[in-house]
Every structure is written in C-alpha cells, then in structure tokens.
mmCIF file of the N, C-alpha and C atoms, coordinates in Angstrom:
data_MODEL
# 
_entry.id   MODEL 
# 
loop_
_atom_site.group_PDB 
_atom_site.id 
_atom_site.type_symbol 
_atom_site.label_atom_id 
_atom_site.label_alt_id 
_atom_site.label_comp_id 
_atom_site.label_asym_id 
_atom_site.label_entity_id 
_atom_site.label_seq_id 
_atom_site.pdbx_PDB_ins_code 
_atom_site.Cartn_x 
_atom_site.Cartn_y 
_atom_site.Cartn_z 
_atom_site.occupancy 
_atom_site.B_iso_or_equiv 
_atom_site.pdbx_formal_charge 
_atom_site.auth_seq_id 
_atom_site.auth_comp_id 
_atom_site.auth_asym_id 
_atom_site.auth_atom_id 
_atom_site.pdbx_PDB_model_num 
ATOM 1   N N  . UNK A 1 1  ? 152.362 208.674 134.374 1.00 0.00 ? 1  UNK A N  1 
ATOM 2   C CA . UNK A 1 1  ? 151.036 207.999 134.558 1.00 0.00 ? 1  UNK A CA 1 
ATOM 3   C C  . UNK A 1 1  ? 149.820 208.202 134.663 1.00 0.00 ? 1  UNK A C  1 
ATOM 4   N N  . UNK A 1 2  ? 150.123 209.301 135.548 1.00 0.00 ? 2  UNK A N  1 
ATOM 5   C CA . UNK A 1 2  ? 148.925 210.274 136.025 1.00 0.00 ? 2  UNK A CA 1 
ATOM 6   C C  . UNK A 1 2  ? 147.912 211.017 134.908 1.00 0.00 ? 2  UNK A C  1 
ATOM 7   N N  . UNK A 1 3  ? 149.205 211.529 133.865 1.00 0.00 ? 3  UNK A N  1 
ATOM 8   C CA . UNK A 1 3  ? 148.177 212.146 132.875 1.00 0.00 ? 3  UNK A CA 1 
ATOM 9   C C  . UNK A 1 3  ? 147.483 210.962 132.374 1.00 0.00 ? 3  UNK A C  1 
ATOM 10  N N  . UNK A 1 4  ? 147.795 210.422 132.342 1.00 0.00 ? 4  UNK A N  1 
ATOM 11  C CA . UNK A 1 4  ? 147.348 209.132 130.979 1.00 0.00 ? 4  UNK A CA 1 
ATOM 12  C C  . UNK A 1 4  ? 146.227 208.561 131.727 1.00 0.00 ? 4  UNK A C  1 
ATOM 13  N N  . UNK A 1 5  ? 145.906 208.418 132.961 1.00 0.00 ? 5  UNK A N  1 
ATOM 14  C CA . UNK A 1 5  ? 144.522 207.817 133.607 1.00 0.00 ? 5  UNK A CA 1 
ATOM 15  C C  . UNK A 1 5  ? 143.925 209.182 133.372 1.00 0.00 ? 5  UNK A C  1 
ATOM 16  N N  . UNK A 1 6  ? 144.492 210.670 133.872 1.00 0.00 ? 6  UNK A N  1 
ATOM 17  C CA . UNK A 1 6  ? 143.545 211.700 133.736 1.00 0.00 ? 6  UNK A CA 1 
ATOM 18  C C  . UNK A 1 6  ? 142.693 211.785 132.513 1.00 0.00 ? 6  UNK A C  1 
ATOM 19  N N  . UNK A 1 7  ? 143.449 211.441 131.578 1.00 0.00 ? 7  UNK A N  1 
ATOM 20  C CA . UNK A 1 7  ? 143.044 211.554 130.353 1.00 0.00 ? 7  UNK A CA 1 
ATOM 21  C C  . UNK A 1 7  ? 142.240 210.825 129.575 1.00 0.00 ? 7  UNK A C  1 
ATOM 22  N N  . UNK A 1 8  ? 142.321 209.199 130.049 1.00 0.00 ? 8  UNK A N  1 
ATOM 23  C CA . UNK A 1 8  ? 141.238 208.523 129.931 1.00 0.00 ? 8  UNK A CA 1 
ATOM 24  C C  . UNK A 1 8  ? 139.968 208.535 130.955 1.00 0.00 ? 8  UNK A C  1 
ATOM 25  N N  . UNK A 1 9  ? 139.843 209.062 131.873 1.00 0.00 ? 9  UNK A N  1 
ATOM 26  C CA . UNK A 1 9  ? 138.775 209.394 133.191 1.00 0.00 ? 9  UNK A CA 1 
ATOM 27  C C  . UNK A 1 9  ? 138.242 210.499 132.159 1.00 0.00 ? 9  UNK A C  1 
ATOM 28  N N  . UNK A 1 10 ? 138.808 211.472 131.743 1.00 0.00 ? 10 UNK A N  1 
ATOM 29  C CA . UNK A 1 10 ? 138.172 212.754 131.040 1.00 0.00 ? 10 UNK A CA 1 
ATOM 30  C C  . UNK A 1 10 ? 137.080 211.912 129.589 1.00 0.00 ? 10 UNK A C  1 
ATOM 31  N N  . UNK A 1 11 ? 138.025 211.356 128.839 1.00 0.00 ? 11 UNK A N  1 
ATOM 32  C CA . UNK A 1 11 ? 137.249 210.874 127.838 1.00 0.00 ? 11 UNK A CA 1 
ATOM 33  C C  . UNK A 1 11 ? 136.374 209.954 128.324 1.00 0.00 ? 11 UNK A C  1 
ATOM 34  N N  . UNK A 1 12 ? 136.336 209.159 129.084 1.00 0.00 ? 12 UNK A N  1 
ATOM 35  C CA . UNK A 1 12 ? 135.158 208.208 129.445 1.00 0.00 ? 12 UNK A CA 1 
ATOM 36  C C  . UNK A 1 12 ? 134.482 208.505 130.635 1.00 0.00 ? 12 UNK A C  1 
ATOM 37  N N  . UNK A 1 13 ? 134.565 209.774 130.664 1.00 0.00 ? 13 UNK A N  1 
ATOM 38  C CA . UNK A 1 13 ? 133.505 210.311 131.786 1.00 0.00 ? 13 UNK A CA 1 
ATOM 39  C C  . UNK A 1 13 ? 132.158 209.841 131.765 1.00 0.00 ? 13 UNK A C  1 
ATOM 40  N N  . UNK A 1 14 ? 131.398 209.853 131.019 1.00 0.00 ? 14 UNK A N  1 
ATOM 41  C CA . UNK A 1 14 ? 129.993 209.454 131.020 1.00 0.00 ? 14 UNK A CA 1 
ATOM 42  C C  . UNK A 1 14 ? 130.103 208.073 131.304 1.00 0.00 ? 14 UNK A C  1 
ATOM 43  N N  . UNK A 1 15 ? 131.037 206.850 130.924 1.00 0.00 ? 15 UNK A N  1 
ATOM 44  C CA . UNK A 1 15 ? 131.201 205.577 131.206 1.00 0.00 ? 15 UNK A CA 1 
ATOM 45  C C  . UNK A 1 15 ? 131.454 205.261 132.259 1.00 0.00 ? 15 UNK A C  1 
ATOM 46  N N  . UNK A 1 16 ? 131.942 206.409 132.967 1.00 0.00 ? 16 UNK A N  1 
ATOM 47  C CA . UNK A 1 16 ? 132.204 205.913 134.407 1.00 0.00 ? 16 UNK A CA 1 
ATOM 48  C C  . UNK A 1 16 ? 131.036 206.870 135.514 1.00 0.00 ? 16 UNK A C  1 
ATOM 49  N N  . UNK A 1 17 ? 130.843 207.659 135.157 1.00 0.00 ? 17 UNK A N  1 
ATOM 50  C CA . UNK A 1 17 ? 129.913 208.552 136.015 1.00 0.00 ? 17 UNK A CA 1 
ATOM 51  C C  . UNK A 1 17 ? 128.477 207.825 136.013 1.00 0.00 ? 17 UNK A C  1 
ATOM 52  N N  . UNK A 1 18 ? 127.881 207.398 134.949 1.00 0.00 ? 18 UNK A N  1 
ATOM 53  C CA . UNK A 1 18 ? 127.120 206.708 134.584 1.00 0.00 ? 18 UNK A CA 1 
ATOM 54  C C  . UNK A 1 18 ? 126.644 205.389 135.694 1.00 0.00 ? 18 UNK A C  1 
ATOM 55  N N  . UNK A 1 19 ? 127.183 204.450 135.577 1.00 0.00 ? 19 UNK A N  1 
ATOM 56  C CA . UNK A 1 19 ? 126.637 203.478 136.421 1.00 0.00 ? 19 UNK A CA 1 
ATOM 57  C C  . UNK A 1 19 ? 127.262 203.809 138.256 1.00 0.00 ? 19 UNK A C  1 
ATOM 58  N N  . UNK A 1 20 ? 128.148 204.567 138.354 1.00 0.00 ? 20 UNK A N  1 
ATOM 59  C CA . UNK A 1 20 ? 128.079 205.445 139.680 1.00 0.00 ? 20 UNK A CA 1 
ATOM 60  C C  . UNK A 1 20 ? 127.030 205.928 140.376 1.00 0.00 ? 20 UNK A C  1 
ATOM 61  N N  . UNK A 1 21 ? 126.168 206.857 139.502 1.00 0.00 ? 21 UNK A N  1 
ATOM 62  C CA . UNK A 1 21 ? 125.137 207.612 139.680 1.00 0.00 ? 21 UNK A CA 1 
ATOM 63  C C  . UNK A 1 21 ? 124.100 206.561 139.857 1.00 0.00 ? 21 UNK A C  1 
ATOM 64  N N  . UNK A 1 22 ? 124.116 205.583 139.044 1.00 0.00 ? 22 UNK A N  1 
ATOM 65  C CA . UNK A 1 22 ? 122.908 204.711 138.845 1.00 0.00 ? 22 UNK A CA 1 
ATOM 66  C C  . UNK A 1 22 ? 122.894 203.894 140.107 1.00 0.00 ? 22 UNK A C  1 
ATOM 67  N N  . UNK A 1 23 ? 124.350 202.999 140.349 1.00 0.00 ? 23 UNK A N  1 
ATOM 68  C CA . UNK A 1 23 ? 124.451 202.839 141.929 1.00 0.00 ? 23 UNK A CA 1 
ATOM 69  C C  . UNK A 1 23 ? 124.177 203.733 143.261 1.00 0.00 ? 23 UNK A C  1 
ATOM 70  N N  . UNK A 1 24 ? 124.371 205.079 142.989 1.00 0.00 ? 24 UNK A N  1 
ATOM 71  C CA . UNK A 1 24 ? 123.431 205.656 144.315 1.00 0.00 ? 24 UNK A CA 1 
ATOM 72  C C  . UNK A 1 24 ? 122.448 206.044 143.898 1.00 0.00 ? 24 UNK A C  1 
ATOM 73  N N  . UNK A 1 25 ? 121.737 205.853 142.777 1.00 0.00 ? 25 UNK A N  1 
ATOM 74  C CA . UNK A 1 25 ? 119.921 206.165 142.749 1.00 0.00 ? 25 UNK A CA 1 
ATOM 75  C C  . UNK A 1 25 ? 119.136 205.067 143.337 1.00 0.00 ? 25 UNK A C  1 
ATOM 76  N N  . UNK A 1 26 ? 119.730 204.006 143.116 1.00 0.00 ? 26 UNK A N  1 
ATOM 77  C CA . UNK A 1 26 ? 119.464 202.639 143.497 1.00 0.00 ? 26 UNK A CA 1 
ATOM 78  C C  . UNK A 1 26 ? 119.049 202.284 145.253 1.00 0.00 ? 26 UNK A C  1 
ATOM 79  N N  . UNK A 1 27 ? 120.380 202.651 145.479 1.00 0.00 ? 27 UNK A N  1 
ATOM 80  C CA . UNK A 1 27 ? 120.537 202.675 147.139 1.00 0.00 ? 27 UNK A CA 1 
ATOM 81  C C  . UNK A 1 27 ? 119.850 203.740 147.613 1.00 0.00 ? 27 UNK A C  1 
ATOM 82  N N  . UNK A 1 28 ? 119.642 205.147 147.098 1.00 0.00 ? 28 UNK A N  1 
ATOM 83  C CA . UNK A 1 28 ? 118.644 206.123 147.574 1.00 0.00 ? 28 UNK A CA 1 
ATOM 84  C C  . UNK A 1 28 ? 117.280 205.684 147.803 1.00 0.00 ? 28 UNK A C  1 
ATOM 85  N N  . UNK A 1 29 ? 116.965 204.968 146.672 1.00 0.00 ? 29 UNK A N  1 
ATOM 86  C CA . UNK A 1 29 ? 115.616 204.917 146.292 1.00 0.00 ? 29 UNK A CA 1 
ATOM 87  C C  . UNK A 1 29 ? 114.829 203.998 147.188 1.00 0.00 ? 29 UNK A C  1 
ATOM 88  N N  . UNK A 1 30 ? 116.167 202.819 147.464 1.00 0.00 ? 30 UNK A N  1 
ATOM 89  C CA . UNK A 1 30 ? 115.749 201.489 148.274 1.00 0.00 ? 30 UNK A CA 1 
ATOM 90  C C  . UNK A 1 30 ? 115.621 201.633 150.197 1.00 0.00 ? 30 UNK A C  1 
ATOM 91  N N  . UNK A 1 31 ? 116.666 202.746 150.126 1.00 0.00 ? 31 UNK A N  1 
ATOM 92  C CA . UNK A 1 31 ? 116.632 203.318 151.779 1.00 0.00 ? 31 UNK A CA 1 
ATOM 93  C C  . UNK A 1 31 ? 115.209 204.313 151.878 1.00 0.00 ? 31 UNK A C  1 
ATOM 94  N N  . UNK A 1 32 ? 115.105 204.781 150.877 1.00 0.00 ? 32 UNK A N  1 
ATOM 95  C CA . UNK A 1 32 ? 113.838 206.118 151.074 1.00 0.00 ? 32 UNK A CA 1 
ATOM 96  C C  . UNK A 1 32 ? 112.742 205.080 151.229 1.00 0.00 ? 32 UNK A C  1 
ATOM 97  N N  . UNK A 1 33 ? 112.420 203.634 150.504 1.00 0.00 ? 33 UNK A N  1 
ATOM 98  C CA . UNK A 1 33 ? 111.121 202.859 150.377 1.00 0.00 ? 33 UNK A CA 1 
ATOM 99  C C  . UNK A 1 33 ? 111.272 202.492 152.377 1.00 0.00 ? 33 UNK A C  1 
ATOM 100 N N  . UNK A 1 34 ? 112.633 201.719 152.336 1.00 0.00 ? 34 UNK A N  1 
ATOM 101 C CA . UNK A 1 34 ? 112.634 201.567 153.611 1.00 0.00 ? 34 UNK A CA 1 
ATOM 102 C C  . UNK A 1 34 ? 112.543 202.613 155.337 1.00 0.00 ? 34 UNK A C  1 
ATOM 103 N N  . UNK A 1 35 ? 112.658 203.236 155.188 1.00 0.00 ? 35 UNK A N  1 
ATOM 104 C CA . UNK A 1 35 ? 112.798 204.274 156.042 1.00 0.00 ? 35 UNK A CA 1 
ATOM 105 C C  . UNK A 1 35 ? 111.846 205.158 156.320 1.00 0.00 ? 35 UNK A C  1 
ATOM 106 N N  . UNK A 1 36 ? 111.361 205.603 155.268 1.00 0.00 ? 36 UNK A N  1 
ATOM 107 C CA . UNK A 1 36 ? 109.904 206.342 155.035 1.00 0.00 ? 36 UNK A CA 1 
ATOM 108 C C  . UNK A 1 36 ? 108.559 205.596 155.198 1.00 0.00 ? 36 UNK A C  1 
ATOM 109 N N  . UNK A 1 37 ? 107.484 206.304 156.048 1.00 0.00 ? 37 UNK A N  1 
ATOM 110 C CA . UNK A 1 37 ? 106.342 205.892 156.111 1.00 0.00 ? 37 UNK A CA 1 
ATOM 111 C C  . UNK A 1 37 ? 105.127 206.269 154.886 1.00 0.00 ? 37 UNK A C  1 
ATOM 112 N N  . UNK A 1 38 ? 104.951 205.831 153.931 1.00 0.00 ? 38 UNK A N  1 
ATOM 113 C CA . UNK A 1 38 ? 103.868 206.055 152.793 1.00 0.00 ? 38 UNK A CA 1 
ATOM 114 C C  . UNK A 1 38 ? 103.097 205.817 152.549 1.00 0.00 ? 38 UNK A C  1 
ATOM 115 N N  . UNK A 1 39 ? 102.260 205.875 154.349 1.00 0.00 ? 39 UNK A N  1 
ATOM 116 C CA . UNK A 1 39 ? 100.680 205.501 154.420 1.00 0.00 ? 39 UNK A CA 1 
ATOM 117 C C  . UNK A 1 39 ? 100.361 207.440 154.315 1.00 0.00 ? 39 UNK A C  1 
ATOM 118 N N  . UNK A 1 40 ? 99.127  207.426 153.284 1.00 0.00 ? 40 UNK A N  1 
ATOM 119 C CA . UNK A 1 40 ? 99.074  208.955 153.148 1.00 0.00 ? 40 UNK A CA 1 
ATOM 120 C C  . UNK A 1 40 ? 97.078  208.440 153.583 1.00 0.00 ? 40 UNK A C  1 
ATOM 121 N N  . UNK A 1 41 ? 96.779  209.356 154.925 1.00 0.00 ? 41 UNK A N  1 
ATOM 122 C CA . UNK A 1 41 ? 95.465  209.109 155.212 1.00 0.00 ? 41 UNK A CA 1 
ATOM 123 C C  . UNK A 1 41 ? 94.519  209.649 154.104 1.00 0.00 ? 41 UNK A C  1 
ATOM 124 N N  . UNK A 1 42 ? 93.266  209.217 153.975 1.00 0.00 ? 42 UNK A N  1 
ATOM 125 C CA . UNK A 1 42 ? 92.010  209.368 153.026 1.00 0.00 ? 42 UNK A CA 1 
ATOM 126 C C  . UNK A 1 42 ? 91.014  210.367 153.422 1.00 0.00 ? 42 UNK A C  1 
ATOM 127 N N  . UNK A 1 43 ? 91.346  211.835 152.400 1.00 0.00 ? 43 UNK A N  1 
ATOM 128 C CA . UNK A 1 43 ? 90.531  213.068 152.649 1.00 0.00 ? 43 UNK A CA 1 
ATOM 129 C C  . UNK A 1 43 ? 89.219  212.711 151.455 1.00 0.00 ? 43 UNK A C  1 
ATOM 130 N N  . UNK A 1 44 ? 88.292  213.769 151.768 1.00 0.00 ? 44 UNK A N  1 
ATOM 131 C CA . UNK A 1 44 ? 87.171  213.986 150.543 1.00 0.00 ? 44 UNK A CA 1 
ATOM 132 C C  . UNK A 1 44 ? 88.009  214.533 149.575 1.00 0.00 ? 44 UNK A C  1 
ATOM 133 N N  . UNK A 1 45 ? 87.117  214.285 148.598 1.00 0.00 ? 45 UNK A N  1 
ATOM 134 C CA . UNK A 1 45 ? 87.769  215.642 147.464 1.00 0.00 ? 45 UNK A CA 1 
ATOM 135 C C  . UNK A 1 45 ? 87.610  216.572 147.889 1.00 0.00 ? 45 UNK A C  1 
ATOM 136 N N  . UNK A 1 46 ? 87.788  217.906 147.369 1.00 0.00 ? 46 UNK A N  1 
ATOM 137 C CA . UNK A 1 46 ? 87.520  219.031 147.401 1.00 0.00 ? 46 UNK A CA 1 
ATOM 138 C C  . UNK A 1 46 ? 86.046  219.513 147.048 1.00 0.00 ? 46 UNK A C  1 
ATOM 139 N N  . UNK A 1 47 ? 85.798  218.957 146.026 1.00 0.00 ? 47 UNK A N  1 
ATOM 140 C CA . UNK A 1 47 ? 84.219  219.390 145.636 1.00 0.00 ? 47 UNK A CA 1 
ATOM 141 C C  . UNK A 1 47 ? 83.291  218.768 146.789 1.00 0.00 ? 47 UNK A C  1 
ATOM 142 N N  . UNK A 1 48 ? 83.970  217.619 147.348 1.00 0.00 ? 48 UNK A N  1 
ATOM 143 C CA . UNK A 1 48 ? 82.675  216.776 148.667 1.00 0.00 ? 48 UNK A CA 1 
ATOM 144 C C  . UNK A 1 48 ? 83.042  217.825 149.728 1.00 0.00 ? 48 UNK A C  1 
ATOM 145 N N  . UNK A 1 49 ? 84.257  218.327 150.037 1.00 0.00 ? 49 UNK A N  1 
ATOM 146 C CA . UNK A 1 49 ? 84.348  219.013 151.156 1.00 0.00 ? 49 UNK A CA 1 
ATOM 147 C C  . UNK A 1 49 ? 83.431  220.227 150.933 1.00 0.00 ? 49 UNK A C  1 
ATOM 148 N N  . UNK A 1 50 ? 83.226  221.006 149.818 1.00 0.00 ? 50 UNK A N  1 
ATOM 149 C CA . UNK A 1 50 ? 82.764  222.448 149.671 1.00 0.00 ? 50 UNK A CA 1 
ATOM 150 C C  . UNK A 1 50 ? 81.024  221.873 149.604 1.00 0.00 ? 50 UNK A C  1 
ATOM 151 N N  . UNK A 1 51 ? 80.491  221.368 149.667 1.00 0.00 ? 51 UNK A N  1 
ATOM 152 C CA . UNK A 1 51 ? 79.299  220.550 149.401 1.00 0.00 ? 51 UNK A CA 1 
ATOM 153 C C  . UNK A 1 51 ? 79.005  220.496 150.646 1.00 0.00 ? 51 UNK A C  1 
ATOM 154 N N  . UNK A 1 52 ? 79.807  219.771 151.630 1.00 0.00 ? 52 UNK A N  1 
ATOM 155 C CA . UNK A 1 52 ? 79.115  219.828 152.945 1.00 0.00 ? 52 UNK A CA 1 
ATOM 156 C C  . UNK A 1 52 ? 79.686  221.097 153.559 1.00 0.00 ? 52 UNK A C  1 
ATOM 157 N N  . UNK A 1 53 ? 80.390  221.959 153.297 1.00 0.00 ? 53 UNK A N  1 
ATOM 158 C CA . UNK A 1 53 ? 80.417  222.863 154.149 1.00 0.00 ? 53 UNK A CA 1 
ATOM 159 C C  . UNK A 1 53 ? 79.452  224.086 153.730 1.00 0.00 ? 53 UNK A C  1 
ATOM 160 N N  . UNK A 1 54 ? 79.372  223.891 152.651 1.00 0.00 ? 54 UNK A N  1 
ATOM 161 C CA . UNK A 1 54 ? 77.512  224.786 152.014 1.00 0.00 ? 54 UNK A CA 1 
ATOM 162 C C  . UNK A 1 54 ? 76.655  224.397 152.481 1.00 0.00 ? 54 UNK A C  1 
ATOM 163 N N  . UNK A 1 55 ? 76.455  223.194 152.571 1.00 0.00 ? 55 UNK A N  1 
ATOM 164 C CA . UNK A 1 55 ? 75.060  222.436 153.247 1.00 0.00 ? 55 UNK A CA 1 
ATOM 165 C C  . UNK A 1 55 ? 75.373  223.308 154.901 1.00 0.00 ? 55 UNK A C  1 
ATOM 166 N N  . UNK A 1 56 ? 76.084  222.924 155.607 1.00 0.00 ? 56 UNK A N  1 
ATOM 167 C CA . UNK A 1 56 ? 76.068  223.371 156.772 1.00 0.00 ? 56 UNK A CA 1 
ATOM 168 C C  . UNK A 1 56 ? 76.232  224.952 156.584 1.00 0.00 ? 56 UNK A C  1 
ATOM 169 N N  . UNK A 1 57 ? 76.877  225.569 156.150 1.00 0.00 ? 57 UNK A N  1 
ATOM 170 C CA . UNK A 1 57 ? 76.194  227.000 156.581 1.00 0.00 ? 57 UNK A CA 1 
ATOM 171 C C  . UNK A 1 57 ? 75.145  227.386 156.151 1.00 0.00 ? 57 UNK A C  1 
ATOM 172 N N  . UNK A 1 58 ? 74.409  226.857 154.999 1.00 0.00 ? 58 UNK A N  1 
ATOM 173 C CA . UNK A 1 58 ? 73.105  227.028 154.640 1.00 0.00 ? 58 UNK A CA 1 
ATOM 174 C C  . UNK A 1 58 ? 72.076  226.509 155.648 1.00 0.00 ? 58 UNK A C  1 
ATOM 175 N N  . UNK A 1 59 ? 72.023  225.447 156.337 1.00 0.00 ? 59 UNK A N  1 
ATOM 176 C CA . UNK A 1 59 ? 71.241  225.138 157.401 1.00 0.00 ? 59 UNK A CA 1 
ATOM 177 C C  . UNK A 1 59 ? 71.584  225.945 159.466 1.00 0.00 ? 59 UNK A C  1 
ATOM 178 N N  . UNK A 1 60 ? 73.003  226.305 158.845 1.00 0.00 ? 60 UNK A N  1 
ATOM 179 C CA . UNK A 1 60 ? 73.405  227.259 160.352 1.00 0.00 ? 60 UNK A CA 1 
ATOM 180 C C  . UNK A 1 60 ? 72.826  228.271 159.921 1.00 0.00 ? 60 UNK A C  1 
ATOM 181 N N  . UNK A 1 61 ? 72.628  228.902 158.713 1.00 0.00 ? 61 UNK A N  1 
ATOM 182 C CA . UNK A 1 61 ? 71.604  230.114 158.633 1.00 0.00 ? 61 UNK A CA 1 
ATOM 183 C C  . UNK A 1 61 ? 70.720  230.274 158.667 1.00 0.00 ? 61 UNK A C  1 
ATOM 184 N N  . UNK A 1 62 ? 69.794  229.237 158.159 1.00 0.00 ? 62 UNK A N  1 
ATOM 185 C CA . UNK A 1 62 ? 68.261  229.161 158.540 1.00 0.00 ? 62 UNK A CA 1 
ATOM 186 C C  . UNK A 1 62 ? 67.724  229.116 159.672 1.00 0.00 ? 62 UNK A C  1 
ATOM 187 N N  . UNK A 1 63 ? 69.001  228.328 161.069 1.00 0.00 ? 63 UNK A N  1 
ATOM 188 C CA . UNK A 1 63 ? 68.427  228.126 162.069 1.00 0.00 ? 63 UNK A CA 1 
ATOM 189 C C  . UNK A 1 63 ? 69.144  229.493 163.042 1.00 0.00 ? 63 UNK A C  1 
ATOM 190 N N  . UNK A 1 64 ? 70.279  230.171 162.108 1.00 0.00 ? 64 UNK A N  1 
ATOM 191 C CA . UNK A 1 64 ? 70.127  231.260 163.035 1.00 0.00 ? 64 UNK A CA 1 
ATOM 192 C C  . UNK A 1 64 ? 68.739  231.983 162.502 1.00 0.00 ? 64 UNK A C  1 
ATOM 193 N N  . UNK A 1 65 ? 68.318  232.632 161.544 1.00 0.00 ? 65 UNK A N  1 
ATOM 194 C CA . UNK A 1 65 ? 67.351  233.436 161.300 1.00 0.00 ? 65 UNK A CA 1 
ATOM 195 C C  . UNK A 1 65 ? 66.409  233.189 162.471 1.00 0.00 ? 65 UNK A C  1 
ATOM 196 N N  . UNK A 1 66 ? 66.147  231.541 162.728 1.00 0.00 ? 66 UNK A N  1 
ATOM 197 C CA . UNK A 1 66 ? 64.941  232.269 163.767 1.00 0.00 ? 66 UNK A CA 1 
ATOM 198 C C  . UNK A 1 66 ? 65.850  232.399 165.232 1.00 0.00 ? 66 UNK A C  1 
ATOM 199 N N  . UNK A 1 67 ? 67.017  232.069 165.595 1.00 0.00 ? 67 UNK A N  1 
ATOM 200 C CA . UNK A 1 67 ? 67.465  232.488 166.287 1.00 0.00 ? 67 UNK A CA 1 
ATOM 201 C C  . UNK A 1 67 ? 67.589  234.092 166.910 1.00 0.00 ? 67 UNK A C  1 
ATOM 202 N N  . UNK A 1 68 ? 67.177  234.636 166.008 1.00 0.00 ? 68 UNK A N  1 
ATOM 203 C CA . UNK A 1 68 ? 68.343  236.272 165.922 1.00 0.00 ? 68 UNK A CA 1 
ATOM 204 C C  . UNK A 1 68 ? 66.830  236.854 165.784 1.00 0.00 ? 68 UNK A C  1 
ATOM 205 N N  . UNK A 1 69 ? 65.665  236.409 166.003 1.00 0.00 ? 69 UNK A N  1 
ATOM 206 C CA . UNK A 1 69 ? 64.609  237.361 166.406 1.00 0.00 ? 69 UNK A CA 1 
ATOM 207 C C  . UNK A 1 69 ? 64.668  237.459 168.085 1.00 0.00 ? 69 UNK A C  1 
ATOM 208 N N  . UNK A 1 70 ? 64.650  238.896 168.211 1.00 0.00 ? 70 UNK A N  1 
ATOM 209 C CA . UNK A 1 70 ? 64.589  239.204 169.558 1.00 0.00 ? 70 UNK A CA 1 
ATOM 210 C C  . UNK A 1 70 ? 63.042  239.169 169.846 1.00 0.00 ? 70 UNK A C  1 
ATOM 211 N N  . UNK A 1 71 ? 63.048  239.052 171.735 1.00 0.00 ? 71 UNK A N  1 
ATOM 212 C CA . UNK A 1 71 ? 61.731  239.319 172.059 1.00 0.00 ? 71 UNK A CA 1 
ATOM 213 C C  . UNK A 1 71 ? 61.717  240.972 172.583 1.00 0.00 ? 71 UNK A C  1 
ATOM 214 N N  . UNK A 1 72 ? 62.610  241.092 172.979 1.00 0.00 ? 72 UNK A N  1 
ATOM 215 C CA . UNK A 1 72 ? 62.719  242.596 173.578 1.00 0.00 ? 72 UNK A CA 1 
ATOM 216 C C  . UNK A 1 72 ? 63.346  243.666 172.780 1.00 0.00 ? 72 UNK A C  1 
ATOM 217 N N  . UNK A 1 73 ? 63.456  244.368 172.343 1.00 0.00 ? 73 UNK A N  1 
ATOM 218 C CA . UNK A 1 73 ? 64.268  245.551 172.159 1.00 0.00 ? 73 UNK A CA 1 
ATOM 219 C C  . UNK A 1 73 ? 65.666  245.534 172.377 1.00 0.00 ? 73 UNK A C  1 
ATOM 220 N N  . UNK A 1 74 ? 66.675  245.333 171.521 1.00 0.00 ? 74 UNK A N  1 
ATOM 221 C CA . UNK A 1 74 ? 67.629  245.371 171.955 1.00 0.00 ? 74 UNK A CA 1 
ATOM 222 C C  . UNK A 1 74 ? 67.994  246.862 172.862 1.00 0.00 ? 74 UNK A C  1 
ATOM 223 N N  . UNK A 1 75 ? 67.781  247.943 172.354 1.00 0.00 ? 75 UNK A N  1 
ATOM 224 C CA . UNK A 1 75 ? 68.393  249.602 172.803 1.00 0.00 ? 75 UNK A CA 1 
ATOM 225 C C  . UNK A 1 75 ? 68.014  249.092 174.255 1.00 0.00 ? 75 UNK A C  1 
ATOM 226 N N  . UNK A 1 76 ? 66.307  248.483 174.566 1.00 0.00 ? 76 UNK A N  1 
ATOM 227 C CA . UNK A 1 76 ? 66.082  248.696 176.213 1.00 0.00 ? 76 UNK A CA 1 
ATOM 228 C C  . UNK A 1 76 ? 66.762  248.126 177.021 1.00 0.00 ? 76 UNK A C  1 
ATOM 229 N N  . UNK A 1 77 ? 67.466  247.517 176.636 1.00 0.00 ? 77 UNK A N  1 
ATOM 230 C CA . UNK A 1 77 ? 68.459  246.840 177.945 1.00 0.00 ? 77 UNK A CA 1 
ATOM 231 C C  . UNK A 1 77 ? 69.510  247.728 179.014 1.00 0.00 ? 77 UNK A C  1 
ATOM 232 N N  . UNK A 1 78 ? 70.082  248.386 177.729 1.00 0.00 ? 78 UNK A N  1 
ATOM 233 C CA . UNK A 1 78 ? 70.966  249.417 178.445 1.00 0.00 ? 78 UNK A CA 1 
ATOM 234 C C  . UNK A 1 78 ? 70.864  251.083 178.732 1.00 0.00 ? 78 UNK A C  1 
ATOM 235 N N  . UNK A 1 79 ? 69.084  251.071 178.522 1.00 0.00 ? 79 UNK A N  1 
ATOM 236 C CA . UNK A 1 79 ? 69.034  252.438 178.535 1.00 0.00 ? 79 UNK A CA 1 
ATOM 237 C C  . UNK A 1 79 ? 68.905  253.167 179.945 1.00 0.00 ? 79 UNK A C  1 
ATOM 238 N N  . UNK A 1 80 ? 69.706  254.102 179.925 1.00 0.00 ? 80 UNK A N  1 
ATOM 239 C CA . UNK A 1 80 ? 70.095  255.344 181.458 1.00 0.00 ? 80 UNK A CA 1 
ATOM 240 C C  . UNK A 1 80 ? 68.489  256.109 181.942 1.00 0.00 ? 80 UNK A C  1 
ATOM 241 N N  . UNK A 1 81 ? 68.907  255.346 183.355 1.00 0.00 ? 81 UNK A N  1 
ATOM 242 C CA . UNK A 1 81 ? 67.401  255.835 183.731 1.00 0.00 ? 81 UNK A CA 1 
ATOM 243 C C  . UNK A 1 81 ? 66.733  257.243 183.441 1.00 0.00 ? 81 UNK A C  1 
ATOM 244 N N  . UNK A 1 82 ? 67.646  258.158 183.019 1.00 0.00 ? 82 UNK A N  1 
ATOM 245 C CA . UNK A 1 82 ? 66.866  259.600 182.498 1.00 0.00 ? 82 UNK A CA 1 
ATOM 246 C C  . UNK A 1 82 ? 66.229  258.998 181.330 1.00 0.00 ? 82 UNK A C  1 
ATOM 247 N N  . UNK A 1 83 ? 66.652  258.262 180.117 1.00 0.00 ? 83 UNK A N  1 
ATOM 248 C CA . UNK A 1 83 ? 65.749  258.140 179.206 1.00 0.00 ? 83 UNK A CA 1 
ATOM 249 C C  . UNK A 1 83 ? 64.485  257.480 179.339 1.00 0.00 ? 83 UNK A C  1 
ATOM 250 N N  . UNK A 1 84 ? 64.605  256.405 180.536 1.00 0.00 ? 84 UNK A N  1 
ATOM 251 C CA . UNK A 1 84 ? 63.175  255.263 180.305 1.00 0.00 ? 84 UNK A CA 1 
ATOM 252 C C  . UNK A 1 84 ? 62.606  256.249 181.106 1.00 0.00 ? 84 UNK A C  1 
# 
C-alpha cells in the first residue's frame, strides 16, 4: 500500500506542493502585513540633499574667510623671551 502512495506522490508532486506552497505564501504575506510597520519617513532626494550641503559649505567658507583674518601675528603669541 505504501509503495503505491509514494509512487502517486512522486508522480503528482507538483500538484501536491503547489497548493501547499501557495497557502504558506498567502499566510506569510498576511502575517507580515499585520505585524510589520510599513511607515517610511520622508527624505529629500539625494540631489536636493547635495545641493543643500554644497550651499551651506559655500556659505560657511565665505564666512570663514572673513573670520580667518588674524589681527595679530600668530607666531607672536608663543615667542620665547629670548626672541622678543
């Protein structure tokens, strides 16, 4: 009796496994929908992020150019007494 069942299962394996695989897929898909959070926060596009970054870098560089002008000589701050 068992050899007949095994032979039938081997012959009709696609017809047996396809509905089983479809059932497992549908159950898994629905479980994932119920359990997972699909919310994705909004992010700017990469192009817009790059443009913003370049603009802020250019603005900070232009501001730093004015800030980097020293009023006194940098080397004068730590001069030894023998050199002054």
